[in-house]
N, CA, C and O atoms as a Tripos MOL2 file, in Angstrom:
@<TRIPOS>MOLECULE
protein
  284   283    71     0     0
PROTEIN
NO_CHARGES

@<TRIPOS>ATOM
      1 N          19.8570    6.3900    4.7620 N.3       1 MET1
      2 CA         19.0350    7.0680    5.5300 C.3       1 MET1
      3 C          18.0180    6.0290    5.8770 C.2       1 MET1
      4 O          17.8060    5.0960    5.1030 O.2       1 MET1
      5 N          17.2410    6.1790    7.2590 N.am      2 LYS2
      6 CA         15.8800    4.9610    7.3890 C.3       2 LYS2
      7 C          15.0690    5.7260    7.2710 C.2       2 LYS2
      8 O          15.2190    6.8270    7.8020 O.2       2 LYS2
      9 N          14.0510    5.4660    6.6220 N.am      3 SER3
     10 CA         12.7660    5.5880    6.2500 C.3       3 SER3
     11 C          11.8010    5.8430    7.9370 C.2       3 SER3
     12 O          12.0680    5.4490    9.0720 O.2       3 SER3
     13 N          10.8050    6.5530    7.4700 N.am      4 VAL4
     14 CA          9.8270    6.5160    9.1130 C.3       4 VAL4
     15 C           9.3230    4.7740    9.1630 C.2       4 VAL4
     16 O           9.0730    4.2690   10.2570 O.2       4 VAL4
     17 N           9.2190    4.0050    7.9540 N.am      5 LEU5
     18 CA          9.1780    2.7290    7.8350 C.3       5 LEU5
     19 C          10.0320    1.9470    8.5350 C.2       5 LEU5
     20 O           9.4830    1.0000    9.0980 O.2       5 LEU5
     21 N          11.4530    2.0640    8.7090 N.am      6 GLY6
     22 CA         12.2580    1.4150    9.5370 C.3       6 GLY6
     23 C          13.4410    1.1010    8.4770 C.2       6 GLY6
     24 O          14.4180    0.4340    8.8160 O.2       6 GLY6
     25 N          13.3200    1.5160    7.4460 N.am      7 THR7
     26 CA         14.2910    0.8340    6.5420 C.3       7 THR7
     27 C          14.3770    1.3510    4.9700 C.2       7 THR7
     28 O          13.3690    1.6000    4.3080 O.2       7 THR7
     29 N          15.5610    1.4580    4.5360 N.am      8 SER8
     30 CA         15.7660    2.3450    3.7700 C.3       8 SER8
     31 C          15.0980    1.7780    2.4120 C.2       8 SER8
     32 O          14.6890    2.5180    1.5170 O.2       8 SER8
     33 N          15.0450    0.4080    2.3760 N.am      9 GLU9
     34 CA         14.5680   -0.4210    1.3400 C.3       9 GLU9
     35 C          13.2640   -0.1570    0.6680 C.2       9 GLU9
     36 O          12.4110    0.1700    1.4940 O.2       9 GLU9
     37 N          12.7840   -0.1940   -0.6850 N.am     10 ARG10
     38 CA         11.1830   -0.5910   -0.5740 C.3      10 ARG10
     39 C          10.5570   -1.7030   -0.1410 C.2      10 ARG10
     40 O          11.2070   -2.7460   -0.2050 O.2      10 ARG10
     41 N           9.0990   -1.7580    0.4230 N.am     11 ILE11
     42 CA          8.4380   -2.8960    0.5960 C.3      11 ILE11
     43 C           8.0160   -3.2840   -0.2590 C.2      11 ILE11
     44 O           7.6040   -2.2220   -0.7250 O.2      11 ILE11
     45 N           7.6400   -4.2420   -1.1810 N.am     12 TYR12
     46 CA          7.2170   -5.3220   -2.0510 C.3      12 TYR12
     47 C           5.6510   -5.8740   -1.2020 C.2      12 TYR12
     48 O           5.4760   -6.2050   -0.0300 O.2      12 TYR12
     49 N           4.7120   -5.7940   -2.3370 N.am     13 VAL13
     50 CA          3.7570   -6.1010   -2.0070 C.3      13 VAL13
     51 C           2.8800   -6.8380   -3.0990 C.2      13 VAL13
     52 O           2.0710   -6.3150   -3.8650 O.2      13 VAL13
     53 N           3.3430   -8.6270   -2.9580 N.am     14 ASP14
     54 CA          2.9270   -8.6070   -4.3360 C.3      14 ASP14
     55 C           1.6020   -8.8870   -4.1840 C.2      14 ASP14
     56 O           1.2120   -9.2160   -3.0640 O.2      14 ASP14
     57 N           0.8360   -8.8220   -5.0900 N.am     15 ILE15
     58 CA         -0.5730   -9.2310   -5.4460 C.3      15 ILE15
     59 C          -1.4060  -10.2340   -6.3270 C.2      15 ILE15
     60 O          -2.4970  -10.7900   -6.2100 O.2      15 ILE15
     61 N          -0.1540  -10.2070   -7.4880 N.am     16 GLU16
     62 CA         -0.5000  -11.3870   -8.1350 C.3      16 GLU16
     63 C          -0.7220  -12.4980   -7.8740 C.2      16 GLU16
     64 O           0.1580  -13.1460   -7.3080 O.2      16 GLU16
     65 N          -1.9100  -13.0710   -8.1800 N.am     17 GLY17
     66 CA         -2.2860  -14.3640   -8.5730 C.3      17 GLY17
     67 C          -3.7080  -14.3850   -7.4790 C.2      17 GLY17
     68 O          -4.4430  -15.3670   -7.3750 O.2      17 GLY17
     69 N          -3.9100  -12.9950   -6.6600 N.am     18 LEU18
     70 CA         -5.1700  -13.3350   -5.9490 C.3      18 LEU18
     71 C          -6.1630  -12.9600   -6.8970 C.2      18 LEU18
     72 O          -6.0460  -12.1870   -7.8480 O.2      18 LEU18
     73 N          -7.6480  -13.9270   -6.3280 N.am     19 ILE19
     74 CA         -8.7660  -13.4490   -6.3670 C.3      19 ILE19
     75 C          -9.6790  -12.3010   -6.3100 C.2      19 ILE19
     76 O         -10.4450  -11.6290   -7.0010 O.2      19 ILE19
     77 N          -9.2570  -12.4100   -5.2710 N.am     20 THR20
     78 CA         -9.9960  -10.6330   -4.6990 C.3      20 THR20
     79 C          -9.1540   -9.9010   -3.4120 C.2      20 THR20
     80 O          -8.1480  -10.3920   -2.8990 O.2      20 THR20
     81 N          -9.6370   -8.9260   -3.1020 N.am     21 LEU21
     82 CA         -8.8820   -8.0780   -1.4900 C.3      21 LEU21
     83 C         -10.1420   -7.3750   -1.7450 C.2      21 LEU21
     84 O         -10.6500   -6.7450   -2.6740 O.2      21 LEU21
     85 N         -10.5050   -7.8020   -0.3170 N.am     22 GLY22
     86 CA        -12.0700   -6.8400    0.4040 C.3      22 GLY22
     87 C         -11.1290   -5.1400    0.2070 C.2      22 GLY22
     88 O          -9.9630   -4.7710    0.3490 O.2      22 GLY22
     89 N         -12.5800   -4.4270   -0.2290 N.am     23 SER23
     90 CA        -11.8580   -2.4300   -0.1250 C.3      23 SER23
     91 C         -11.5730   -2.8230    1.7420 C.2      23 SER23
     92 O         -10.4080   -2.5260    2.0080 O.2      23 SER23
     93 N         -12.2970   -3.3640    2.9530 N.am     24 SER24
     94 CA        -11.8100   -2.9150    4.1890 C.3      24 SER24
     95 C         -10.6850   -3.6110    4.1370 C.2      24 SER24
     96 O          -9.7560   -2.8280    4.3370 O.2      24 SER24
     97 N         -10.2930   -4.7250    3.9640 N.am     25 PHE25
     98 CA         -8.7810   -4.9230    4.1320 C.3      25 PHE25
     99 C          -7.8450   -3.9720    3.7220 C.2      25 PHE25
    100 O          -6.9170   -3.5760    4.4270 O.2      25 PHE25
    101 N          -8.1430   -3.5230    2.3280 N.am     26 LEU26
    102 CA         -6.9310   -2.3010    2.1050 C.3      26 LEU26
    103 C          -7.2590   -1.2710    2.3300 C.2      26 LEU26
    104 O          -6.6470   -0.3370    1.8130 O.2      26 LEU26
    105 N          -8.3810   -1.0270    3.2100 N.am     27 GLU27
    106 CA         -8.2840    0.6130    3.6070 C.3      27 GLU27
    107 C          -7.4750    0.2540    4.8400 C.2      27 GLU27
    108 O          -6.4180    0.7630    5.2130 O.2      27 GLU27
    109 N          -8.3340   -0.9400    5.5240 N.am     28 GLU28
    110 CA         -7.3650   -0.9700    7.1840 C.3      28 GLU28
    111 C          -5.9110   -1.6050    7.1220 C.2      28 GLU28
    112 O          -5.3090   -1.8270    8.1730 O.2      28 GLU28
    113 N          -5.2920   -1.9270    5.7610 N.am     29 ALA29
    114 CA         -3.8880   -2.0700    5.7550 C.3      29 ALA29
    115 C          -3.2970   -1.0250    5.2890 C.2      29 ALA29
    116 O          -2.4790   -0.5520    6.0780 O.2      29 ALA29
    117 N          -3.3740   -0.6290    4.5680 N.am     30 PHE30
    118 CA         -3.0330    0.6310    3.7770 C.3      30 PHE30
    119 C          -3.2400    1.7870    4.5590 C.2      30 PHE30
    120 O          -2.4730    2.3980    5.3030 O.2      30 PHE30
    121 N          -4.4670    1.9810    4.2410 N.am     31 GLY31
    122 CA         -4.7990    3.6860    4.9570 C.3      31 GLY31
    123 C          -4.5580    3.5220    6.4650 C.2      31 GLY31
    124 O          -4.1850    4.5330    7.0610 O.2      31 GLY31
    125 N          -4.7360    2.2810    7.2310 N.am     32 GLY32
    126 CA         -4.6740    2.0250    8.6230 C.3      32 GLY32
    127 C          -2.5700    2.5870    9.0490 C.2      32 GLY32
    128 O          -2.0670    3.2160    9.9800 O.2      32 GLY32
    129 N          -1.8820    1.8130    7.5800 N.am     33 LEU33
    130 CA         -0.3740    2.5790    8.1200 C.3      33 LEU33
    131 C          -0.0880    4.0710    8.2630 C.2      33 LEU33
    132 O           0.9270    4.5040    8.8070 O.2      33 LEU33
    133 N          -1.1450    4.9020    7.6870 N.am     34 VAL34
    134 CA         -1.1240    6.2850    8.0030 C.3      34 VAL34
    135 C          -2.0070    6.8660    9.0430 C.2      34 VAL34
    136 O          -1.5990    7.6090    9.9360 O.2      34 VAL34
    137 N          -3.1960    6.5030    8.8900 N.am     35 ARG35
    138 CA         -4.2310    6.6190   10.0890 C.3      35 ARG35
    139 C          -4.1870    6.5360   11.2910 C.2      35 ARG35
    140 O          -4.5840    7.3620   12.1130 O.2      35 ARG35
    141 N          -3.5320    5.1870   11.5240 N.am     36 GLU36
    142 CA         -3.4010    4.4560   12.6030 C.3      36 GLU36
    143 C          -2.1090    4.3780   13.2870 C.2      36 GLU36
    144 O          -1.8330    4.6430   14.4570 O.2      36 GLU36
    145 N          -1.4650    4.0150   12.4520 N.am     37 SER37
    146 CA          0.2000    3.3760   12.7950 C.3      37 SER37
    147 C           0.7980    4.6190   12.8590 C.2      37 SER37
    148 O           1.8700    4.7570   13.4490 O.2      37 SER37
    149 N           0.2130    5.5690   12.3050 N.am     38 GLY38
    150 CA          1.4490    7.0130   12.5720 C.3      38 GLY38
    151 C           2.4210    7.4920   11.6330 C.2      38 GLY38
    152 O           3.0160    8.5630   11.7500 O.2      38 GLY38
    153 N           2.6090    6.4110   10.4060 N.am     39 PHE39
    154 CA          3.4860    6.6390    9.3940 C.3      39 PHE39
    155 C           3.0290    7.8610    8.5290 C.2      39 PHE39
    156 O           1.8250    8.0520    8.3590 O.2      39 PHE39
    157 N           4.0720    8.7830    7.9190 N.am     40 LYS40
    158 CA          3.8310    9.5410    7.2580 C.3      40 LYS40
    159 C           3.3300    9.1250    5.6840 C.2      40 LYS40
    160 O           3.6400    8.1620    4.9830 O.2      40 LYS40
    161 N           2.6110   10.0350    5.4900 N.am     41 ARG41
    162 CA          1.6840    9.5860    4.1140 C.3      41 ARG41
    163 C           2.7350    9.4220    2.5850 C.2      41 ARG41
    164 O           2.6540    8.6110    1.6620 O.2      41 ARG41
    165 N           3.6130   10.4680    2.8040 N.am     42 SER42
    166 CA          4.6190   10.0350    1.6620 C.3      42 SER42
    167 C           5.7560    9.2330    1.8100 C.2      42 SER42
    168 O           6.5560    9.2880    0.8760 O.2      42 SER42
    169 N           6.0370    8.4650    2.7980 N.am     43 ASP43
    170 CA          6.8470    7.2830    2.9980 C.3      43 ASP43
    171 C           6.2230    6.2390    2.7640 C.2      43 ASP43
    172 O           6.7940    5.2780    2.2490 O.2      43 ASP43
    173 N           4.9600    6.2180    3.0870 N.am     44 VAL44
    174 CA          4.0490    4.8580    2.8290 C.3      44 VAL44
    175 C           4.0500    5.1390    1.3450 C.2      44 VAL44
    176 O           4.6960    4.2090    0.8630 O.2      44 VAL44
    177 N           3.6170    6.0290    0.2650 N.am     45 GLU45
    178 CA          3.7130    5.8350   -0.9240 C.3      45 GLU45
    179 C           5.4410    5.9050   -1.4930 C.2      45 GLU45
    180 O           5.5650    5.5460   -2.6640 O.2      45 GLU45
    181 N           6.4880    6.2440   -0.9210 N.am     46 LYS46
    182 CA          7.7080    6.1210   -1.6380 C.3      46 LYS46
    183 C           8.0080    4.7440   -1.3490 C.2      46 LYS46
    184 O           8.2280    4.0300   -2.3270 O.2      46 LYS46
    185 N           8.0720    4.1280    0.0130 N.am     47 TYR47
    186 CA          8.2970    2.7370    0.3050 C.3      47 TYR47
    187 C           7.7350    1.8210    0.2550 C.2      47 TYR47
    188 O           8.3810    0.8570    0.6630 O.2      47 TYR47
    189 N           6.3410    1.5130   -0.2110 N.am     48 ILE48
    190 CA          5.7470    0.4990   -0.5290 C.3      48 ILE48
    191 C           5.3240    0.2390   -1.9950 C.2      48 ILE48
    192 O           4.4440    0.9700   -2.4500 O.2      48 ILE48
    193 N           5.7580   -0.5470   -2.6390 N.am     49 VAL49
    194 CA          5.6580   -0.9200   -3.7750 C.3      49 VAL49
    195 C           4.4630   -1.8920   -3.9560 C.2      49 VAL49
    196 O           4.4110   -2.6200   -2.9650 O.2      49 VAL49
    197 N           3.6560   -2.1270   -4.6930 N.am     50 ILE50
    198 CA          2.4470   -2.6140   -5.1830 C.3      50 ILE50
    199 C           3.2400   -3.6410   -6.6670 C.2      50 ILE50
    200 O           4.0070   -3.1510   -7.4960 O.2      50 ILE50
    201 N           2.8950   -4.7230   -6.6490 N.am     51 GLU51
    202 CA          3.4890   -5.2340   -7.6060 C.3      51 GLU51
    203 C           2.4450   -6.5420   -8.2000 C.2      51 GLU51
    204 O           1.8340   -7.4950   -7.7160 O.2      51 GLU51
    205 N           2.6100   -6.0890   -9.1930 N.am     52 PHE52
    206 CA          1.2180   -7.1610   -9.9360 C.3      52 PHE52
    207 C           1.5400   -7.5110  -11.8460 C.2      52 PHE52
    208 O           2.2240   -6.6650  -12.4220 O.2      52 PHE52
    209 N           1.3380   -7.9860  -12.1720 N.am     53 LYS53
    210 CA          1.6250   -8.4310  -13.9680 C.3      53 LYS53
    211 C           0.3360   -8.6400  -14.8300 C.2      53 LYS53
    212 O           0.2410   -8.5680  -16.0550 O.2      53 LYS53
    213 N          -0.7060   -8.9370  -13.8380 N.am     54 ASP54
    214 CA         -2.4300   -9.0010  -14.6620 C.3      54 ASP54
    215 C          -2.3500   -7.3410  -14.3750 C.2      54 ASP54
    216 O          -2.0590   -6.6130  -13.4250 O.2      54 ASP54
    217 N          -2.8290   -7.1720  -15.9120 N.am     55 PRO55
    218 CA         -3.2600   -5.7280  -16.1540 C.3      55 PRO55
    219 C          -4.6570   -5.4870  -15.1270 C.2      55 PRO55
    220 O          -4.9390   -4.3990  -14.6240 O.2      55 PRO55
    221 N          -5.3690   -6.6290  -14.9640 N.am     56 SER56
    222 CA         -6.9590   -6.5110  -14.1630 C.3      56 SER56
    223 C          -6.3410   -6.0580  -12.3270 C.2      56 SER56
    224 O          -6.9270   -5.9290  -11.2530 O.2      56 SER56
    225 N          -5.6080   -5.9980  -12.5510 N.am     57 LEU57
    226 CA         -5.3060   -5.7670  -10.8330 C.3      57 LEU57
    227 C          -4.8490   -4.4560  -10.9810 C.2      57 LEU57
    228 O          -4.5170   -4.0480   -9.8690 O.2      57 LEU57
    229 N          -4.7330   -3.8750  -11.5700 N.am     58 LYS58
    230 CA         -4.2000   -2.3250  -11.5870 C.3      58 LYS58
    231 C          -5.6060   -1.6340  -10.8730 C.2      58 LYS58
    232 O          -5.3760   -0.5030  -10.4460 O.2      58 LYS58
    233 N          -6.4980   -1.9330  -10.7410 N.am     59 PHE59
    234 CA         -7.5320   -1.5810  -10.1480 C.3      59 PHE59
    235 C          -7.3300   -1.8280   -8.0810 C.2      59 PHE59
    236 O          -7.7130   -1.1310   -7.1400 O.2      59 PHE59
    237 N          -7.0040   -2.3840   -8.1100 N.am     60 TYR60
    238 CA         -5.9690   -2.9540   -6.5050 C.3      60 TYR60
    239 C          -4.8920   -2.1850   -6.2680 C.2      60 TYR60
    240 O          -4.4230   -2.0010   -5.1440 O.2      60 TYR60
    241 N          -4.4230   -1.6710   -7.3850 N.am     61 SER61
    242 CA         -2.9130   -0.9620   -7.0440 C.3      61 SER61
    243 C          -3.7790    0.7820   -6.7060 C.2      61 SER61
    244 O          -3.6340    1.3450   -5.6210 O.2      61 SER61
    245 N          -4.5950    1.3630   -7.8060 N.am     62 ASP62
    246 CA         -5.2590    2.2550   -7.6490 C.3      62 ASP62
    247 C          -5.8160    2.7000   -6.2320 C.2      62 ASP62
    248 O          -5.5170    3.6650   -5.5290 O.2      62 ASP62
    249 N          -7.0770    1.2770   -5.9810 N.am     63 GLU63
    250 CA         -7.4750    1.7060   -4.7680 C.3      63 GLU63
    251 C          -6.9610    1.6730   -3.6410 C.2      63 GLU63
    252 O          -7.5540    2.2170   -2.7100 O.2      63 GLU63
    253 N          -5.5900    0.9560   -3.4120 N.am     64 ILE64
    254 CA         -4.6610    0.9460   -2.7210 C.3      64 ILE64
    255 C          -3.8550    2.2140   -2.2570 C.2      64 ILE64
    256 O          -3.2070    2.3560   -1.2190 O.2      64 ILE64
    257 N          -4.0270    2.9610   -3.1280 N.am     65 SER65
    258 CA         -3.5410    4.7230   -3.3780 C.3      65 SER65
    259 C          -4.4580    5.5890   -2.9960 C.2      65 SER65
    260 O          -4.2170    6.6430   -2.4080 O.2      65 SER65
    261 N          -5.7020    5.1220   -3.3600 N.am     66 LYS66
    262 CA         -6.4680    5.8610   -2.6970 C.3      66 LYS66
    263 C          -7.0230    6.4370   -1.2420 C.2      66 LYS66
    264 O          -7.4650    7.4870   -0.7760 O.2      66 LYS66
    265 N          -6.6180    4.6310   -0.6830 N.am     67 TYR67
    266 CA         -6.9750    4.6850    0.6670 C.3      67 TYR67
    267 C          -5.6650    5.2090    1.4170 C.2      67 TYR67
    268 O          -5.6860    5.3210    2.6420 O.2      67 TYR67
    269 N          -4.5350    5.5280    0.6850 N.am     68 ILE68
    270 CA         -3.1460    6.0770    1.8710 C.3      68 ILE68
    271 C          -3.8040    7.4490    1.2320 C.2      68 ILE68
    272 O          -4.2220    8.0660    2.2110 O.2      68 ILE68
    273 N          -4.0160    8.0170    0.3430 N.am     69 ARG69
    274 CA         -4.4240    9.6190    0.1420 C.3      69 ARG69
    275 C          -5.4310   10.0290    0.4930 C.2      69 ARG69
    276 O          -5.6370   11.2070    0.2030 O.2      69 ARG69
    277 N          -6.3130    9.4280    1.1180 N.am     70 GLU70
    278 CA         -7.7240    9.7120    2.1500 C.3      70 GLU70
    279 C          -7.5600    9.3510    3.3260 C.2      70 GLU70
    280 O          -8.5180    9.6420    4.0430 O.2      70 GLU70
    281 N          -6.1430    8.4610    4.1850 N.am     71 ALA71
    282 CA         -6.1210    8.5950    5.4130 C.3      71 ALA71
    283 C          -5.6850    9.4990    6.0960 C.2      71 ALA71
    284 O          -5.7620    9.4390    7.3230 O.2      71 ALA71
@<TRIPOS>BOND
     1     1     2 1
     2     2     3 1
     3     3     4 2
     4     3     5 am
     5     5     6 1
     6     6     7 1
     7     7     8 2
     8     7     9 am
     9     9    10 1
    10    10    11 1
    11    11    12 2
    12    11    13 am
    13    13    14 1
    14    14    15 1
    15    15    16 2
    16    15    17 am
    17    17    18 1
    18    18    19 1
    19    19    20 2
    20    19    21 am
    21    21    22 1
    22    22    23 1
    23    23    24 2
    24    23    25 am
    25    25    26 1
    26    26    27 1
    27    27    28 2
    28    27    29 am
    29    29    30 1
    30    30    31 1
    31    31    32 2
    32    31    33 am
    33    33    34 1
    34    34    35 1
    35    35    36 2
    36    35    37 am
    37    37    38 1
    38    38    39 1
    39    39    40 2
    40    39    41 am
    41    41    42 1
    42    42    43 1
    43    43    44 2
    44    43    45 am
    45    45    46 1
    46    46    47 1
    47    47    48 2
    48    47    49 am
    49    49    50 1
    50    50    51 1
    51    51    52 2
    52    51    53 am
    53    53    54 1
    54    54    55 1
    55    55    56 2
    56    55    57 am
    57    57    58 1
    58    58    59 1
    59    59    60 2
    60    59    61 am
    61    61    62 1
    62    62    63 1
    63    63    64 2
    64    63    65 am
    65    65    66 1
    66    66    67 1
    67    67    68 2
    68    67    69 am
    69    69    70 1
    70    70    71 1
    71    71    72 2
    72    71    73 am
    73    73    74 1
    74    74    75 1
    75    75    76 2
    76    75    77 am
    77    77    78 1
    78    78    79 1
    79    79    80 2
    80    79    81 am
    81    81    82 1
    82    82    83 1
    83    83    84 2
    84    83    85 am
    85    85    86 1
    86    86    87 1
    87    87    88 2
    88    87    89 am
    89    89    90 1
    90    90    91 1
    91    91    92 2
    92    91    93 am
    93    93    94 1
    94    94    95 1
    95    95    96 2
    96    95    97 am
    97    97    98 1
    98    98    99 1
    99    99   100 2
   100    99   101 am
   101   101   102 1
   102   102   103 1
   103   103   104 2
   104   103   105 am
   105   105   106 1
   106   106   107 1
   107   107   108 2
   108   107   109 am
   109   109   110 1
   110   110   111 1
   111   111   112 2
   112   111   113 am
   113   113   114 1
   114   114   115 1
   115   115   116 2
   116   115   117 am
   117   117   118 1
   118   118   119 1
   119   119   120 2
   120   119   121 am
   121   121   122 1
   122   122   123 1
   123   123   124 2
   124   123   125 am
   125   125   126 1
   126   126   127 1
   127   127   128 2
   128   127   129 am
   129   129   130 1
   130   130   131 1
   131   131   132 2
   132   131   133 am
   133   133   134 1
   134   134   135 1
   135   135   136 2
   136   135   137 am
   137   137   138 1
   138   138   139 1
   139   139   140 2
   140   139   141 am
   141   141   142 1
   142   142   143 1
   143   143   144 2
   144   143   145 am
   145   145   146 1
   146   146   147 1
   147   147   148 2
   148   147   149 am
   149   149   150 1
   150   150   151 1
   151   151   152 2
   152   151   153 am
   153   153   154 1
   154   154   155 1
   155   155   156 2
   156   155   157 am
   157   157   158 1
   158   158   159 1
   159   159   160 2
   160   159   161 am
   161   161   162 1
   162   162   163 1
   163   163   164 2
   164   163   165 am
   165   165   166 1
   166   166   167 1
   167   167   168 2
   168   167   169 am
   169   169   170 1
   170   170   171 1
   171   171   172 2
   172   171   173 am
   173   173   174 1
   174   174   175 1
   175   175   176 2
   176   175   177 am
   177   177   178 1
   178   178   179 1
   179   179   180 2
   180   179   181 am
   181   181   182 1
   182   182   183 1
   183   183   184 2
   184   183   185 am
   185   185   186 1
   186   186   187 1
   187   187   188 2
   188   187   189 am
   189   189   190 1
   190   190   191 1
   191   191   192 2
   192   191   193 am
   193   193   194 1
   194   194   195 1
   195   195   196 2
   196   195   197 am
   197   197   198 1
   198   198   199 1
   199   199   200 2
   200   199   201 am
   201   201   202 1
   202   202   203 1
   203   203   204 2
   204   203   205 am
   205   205   206 1
   206   206   207 1
   207   207   208 2
   208   207   209 am
   209   209   210 1
   210   210   211 1
   211   211   212 2
   212   211   213 am
   213   213   214 1
   214   214   215 1
   215   215   216 2
   216   215   217 am
   217   217   218 1
   218   218   219 1
   219   219   220 2
   220   219   221 am
   221   221   222 1
   222   222   223 1
   223   223   224 2
   224   223   225 am
   225   225   226 1
   226   226   227 1
   227   227   228 2
   228   227   229 am
   229   229   230 1
   230   230   231 1
   231   231   232 2
   232   231   233 am
   233   233   234 1
   234   234   235 1
   235   235   236 2
   236   235   237 am
   237   237   238 1
   238   238   239 1
   239   239   240 2
   240   239   241 am
   241   241   242 1
   242   242   243 1
   243   243   244 2
   244   243   245 am
   245   245   246 1
   246   246   247 1
   247   247   248 2
   248   247   249 am
   249   249   250 1
   250   250   251 1
   251   251   252 2
   252   251   253 am
   253   253   254 1
   254   254   255 1
   255   255   256 2
   256   255   257 am
   257   257   258 1
   258   258   259 1
   259   259   260 2
   260   259   261 am
   261   261   262 1
   262   262   263 1
   263   263   264 2
   264   263   265 am
   265   265   266 1
   266   266   267 1
   267   267   268 2
   268   267   269 am
   269   269   270 1
   270   270   271 1
   271   271   272 2
   272   271   273 am
   273   273   274 1
   274   274   275 1
   275   275   276 2
   276   275   277 am
   277   277   278 1
   278   278   279 1
   279   279   280 2
   280   279   281 am
   281   281   282 1
   282   282   283 1
   283   283   284 2
@<TRIPOS>SUBSTRUCTURE
     1 MET1         2 RESIDUE 1 A MET
     2 LYS2         6 RESIDUE 1 A LYS
     3 SER3        10 RESIDUE 1 A SER
     4 VAL4        14 RESIDUE 1 A VAL
     5 LEU5        18 RESIDUE 1 A LEU
     6 GLY6        22 RESIDUE 1 A GLY
     7 THR7        26 RESIDUE 1 A THR
     8 SER8        30 RESIDUE 1 A SER
     9 GLU9        34 RESIDUE 1 A GLU
    10 ARG10       38 RESIDUE 1 A ARG
    11 ILE11       42 RESIDUE 1 A ILE
    12 TYR12       46 RESIDUE 1 A TYR
    13 VAL13       50 RESIDUE 1 A VAL
    14 ASP14       54 RESIDUE 1 A ASP
    15 ILE15       58 RESIDUE 1 A ILE
    16 GLU16       62 RESIDUE 1 A GLU
    17 GLY17       66 RESIDUE 1 A GLY
    18 LEU18       70 RESIDUE 1 A LEU
    19 ILE19       74 RESIDUE 1 A ILE
    20 THR20       78 RESIDUE 1 A THR
    21 LEU21       82 RESIDUE 1 A LEU
    22 GLY22       86 RESIDUE 1 A GLY
    23 SER23       90 RESIDUE 1 A SER
    24 SER24       94 RESIDUE 1 A SER
    25 PHE25       98 RESIDUE 1 A PHE
    26 LEU26      102 RESIDUE 1 A LEU
    27 GLU27      106 RESIDUE 1 A GLU
    28 GLU28      110 RESIDUE 1 A GLU
    29 ALA29      114 RESIDUE 1 A ALA
    30 PHE30      118 RESIDUE 1 A PHE
    31 GLY31      122 RESIDUE 1 A GLY
    32 GLY32      126 RESIDUE 1 A GLY
    33 LEU33      130 RESIDUE 1 A LEU
    34 VAL34      134 RESIDUE 1 A VAL
    35 ARG35      138 RESIDUE 1 A ARG
    36 GLU36      142 RESIDUE 1 A GLU
    37 SER37      146 RESIDUE 1 A SER
    38 GLY38      150 RESIDUE 1 A GLY
    39 PHE39      154 RESIDUE 1 A PHE
    40 LYS40      158 RESIDUE 1 A LYS
    41 ARG41      162 RESIDUE 1 A ARG
    42 SER42      166 RESIDUE 1 A SER
    43 ASP43      170 RESIDUE 1 A ASP
    44 VAL44      174 RESIDUE 1 A VAL
    45 GLU45      178 RESIDUE 1 A GLU
    46 LYS46      182 RESIDUE 1 A LYS
    47 TYR47      186 RESIDUE 1 A TYR
    48 ILE48      190 RESIDUE 1 A ILE
    49 VAL49      194 RESIDUE 1 A VAL
    50 ILE50      198 RESIDUE 1 A ILE
    51 GLU51      202 RESIDUE 1 A GLU
    52 PHE52      206 RESIDUE 1 A PHE
    53 LYS53      210 RESIDUE 1 A LYS
    54 ASP54      214 RESIDUE 1 A ASP
    55 PRO55      218 RESIDUE 1 A PRO
    56 SER56      222 RESIDUE 1 A SER
    57 LEU57      226 RESIDUE 1 A LEU
    58 LYS58      230 RESIDUE 1 A LYS
    59 PHE59      234 RESIDUE 1 A PHE
    60 TYR60      238 RESIDUE 1 A TYR
    61 SER61      242 RESIDUE 1 A SER
    62 ASP62      246 RESIDUE 1 A ASP
    63 GLU63      250 RESIDUE 1 A GLU
    64 ILE64      254 RESIDUE 1 A ILE
    65 SER65      258 RESIDUE 1 A SER
    66 LYS66      262 RESIDUE 1 A LYS
    67 TYR67      266 RESIDUE 1 A TYR
    68 ILE68      270 RESIDUE 1 A ILE
    69 ARG69      274 RESIDUE 1 A ARG
    70 GLU70      278 RESIDUE 1 A GLU
    71 ALA71      282 RESIDUE 1 A ALA
């Protein structure tokens, strides 16, 4: 069964190795999927997986989740 994102597979976003990600970029890229592109919040949360190994990057994952929830 295909999701509203057009695939039954998860989409992995690897943020490992990034020095910084701007909050405006994160909000527009991830919150915009719900707000502007019309994807269901539940599908975005289910099918998009943020990957990282460095524990200091968890902050970005938490921010992305917040922007999706608030969209």
